[in-house]
C-alpha positions, 0 to 999 in steps of 0.5 A: 500500500502507498506510504504517501497520502495527502488530503487536499482541503479547502478553506471553503467551498468554491476555493478551487480544491477540485481544480487543484486536485485534478491538476496534481493528480495529472501532474503526478501521473506524468511523473510516472506515479500510480495515483489513487483518488478519494473523495470525502463525502457522498459525491459522485461527480468529483470521483469521476474526475479522479477516475478519468485522470488516474485510471483507477476507480476513485472511492468515497470516504465518509466518516458520518455514513461509514464510521472510522473502521469502515473508512480505514477499511475502504482506504487501505483496500483501495490504496493497494498498489498505488504510489500515492493516495490523494483525498479531495476534501468536501466543503470547508475543511471543518464542515461536516454533519454537525456544526458542533463537531468534525464528524463527516468533515474533511478534517475528520477523514484526515485524522482517521487516516492519519494523513497530512493536509494541504490547505488550499487558500483563495488568495485573491485580493489579500496579502498578509491576511492569508496568514491569518486564515491559515493560522485560524485553521491551525488553531481551531483543532490540534488533531489535523496535521496541516503541513502545507498550503497552496495559494489559489487565484493569485494575481502574479508571481510577485503576489504569490511571494508576498503571500508565501512570505507571510504564511511561512513566517506566521504559520511555520509551514511551507507554501508549495505553489500557486495557480493564477486567477487569470488562467481561465481554468474553471471546471465546467459547471458541476452537475450529474450531466457532466459525468457522461462528458468525463466518461466520453473523454471530452475533458481529457485535454482540459485535464492535461492542461491542468496538469501542465499548469500545476507542474509549472507552479507547484513544487511536486517534489515538496508535495511528495516529501510532505505526503510521505508518512508511515504506512496505514493498516486496517486492524478491524475485526474483519475487512468488508472485502475479505469474503470471496464467495463463489458466484451463486447468482447473476445480477444485471447492472444498468451501467452507461452514461445515463446510469453512472452513479454507484458506490464502487463498494456496493459492487464489491460487497455484492460480489464478495457475497456471491453475486456475478455482476453483468453490466448492460446499457439501457441507453444502447437499448440492451435488454436485461442479460440472460440468466440473471436473477437480480436487477440493479439500476443506479443513479444519475439519468441526466436530463439530456439523456431522458429522451434517448432512454425513453426511446429504448423500447426493448430495454424498457420492455425487458426491464418491465418484464423482469420486474413483473416476473418477480426478479429482485430489483433495487433502483435508486436515484435516476434508476427510480425515475426510469421505473416510473410511468413518465418523466416531465422535462424542464421544458414541459415535455413528458416522455414515457418510462417503463411503468413498473412504478405507478407515479410520475416524475417531474424534473425541475431547474432547482435542486429539490433534495440534498444531504445525508439520510438515516434510513429505516426500513418498512415491513414490506421492503424485502431488502430493508425490513422494519427492523433494518437501518442504513445510511445514504444520501439524496441529490436530485432535481426531481419530484415524484407524485403517485396516488399509490402509497407503498413506501419502501422506507422512512428517511431522516434528514435535516428537515425531519423524517418522512416516508419515502420510496416505493416497494412492491413484492421484490422491488425496492426503489427511491431517490435515496442512494444507499451505501451498502457498507452501512447495512450488510444485511441488505446485500445478504438479503438481496443475494438470498432473494436472487437465489430463491428467484433463480430456483423458482425460475429453474422449476418453471422452465423445468416444468415447461419441458 
């Protein structure tokens, strides 16, 4: 596992940490290093940048959803074979679930993983005052180890030298580089619709340019020096990834540019418990693959692809037939929308979806839900029954309306608790996106349901002969 690891944190959202993280990753790749990316918090977009740049699937590390031991498990597992692990922070360094503590924050992740922190500071329109900002972050808590600074949005090299002098004198840590504010390297607007552009390679030149800019003005040798620490090991009772069951069922996974938001750990946990995952593309109008006993339709479904998905008649019919046959199905986020009767776009146009769920989805131009969710199951939910609890998050611009109230679970967020989602027989769906590491019983119950379905189908086919 990599001895080098580093958290790239920001003083606040919008400070430029994603830009610098991508640029640093690209620059280190050019030096021939194997880089493993991580994102603090429940974000799918930034990890897609990391994956595109490094060629290794970026992972989410989230101390609120996963807890200390699971964070360490995910981190050490994914870091194997890498020369350096780079964790991009979320929001401001100390911003997390609760303003009274660090849980769910980038600071918490840095402490759990014993990782040095590189603080990104927006230095536009300031000089010595930048040192006061850094000093404040150093003194709020003694637990994180802030070892260096990058000055972003400086006006010139001279401006950078002023900021560097002030910070190094007052804070005692090196300022290892900068980016100029006139570089015009703003990342395209962050939305789930951006992920397909990343996957198509349309931003490759942008990533390459970022790498060049960082190589020119950031001391990469110093970065490697401050990121060199003692190796980190997982000492928990049992790793989530230690099981290696022989595949007993096949689960079809809708995965393409329209359905791209998944936690990689969800895949690995399914496989470790006996599932063979078989990808298929709804966008390409592919039917559910043969000999599958389960169906997983993940999140995303950007508005730009709704029409194409609606026209994928063969895929829609195949998915509907699979669900109607009783195939154990889990759909979240955009996958939930796909299973409803219709989606109304922001321009008012309504298009038909599969119709497996009675109800309609409407897309809006403003965000309708964001944040963590504590989830309690309902007795009708085959994956998460009444006694079950899990964690996840919501991030969507859509709303759902239905005359049929067959809720899958109750969710608790900042605005209270509500019944949500939809369940019927072997179908569970909703806007909430689950992290299976928060409830391993969901995986085990899914595999069991798939096995039962598989045996039933074999009996049916045998009886037809």
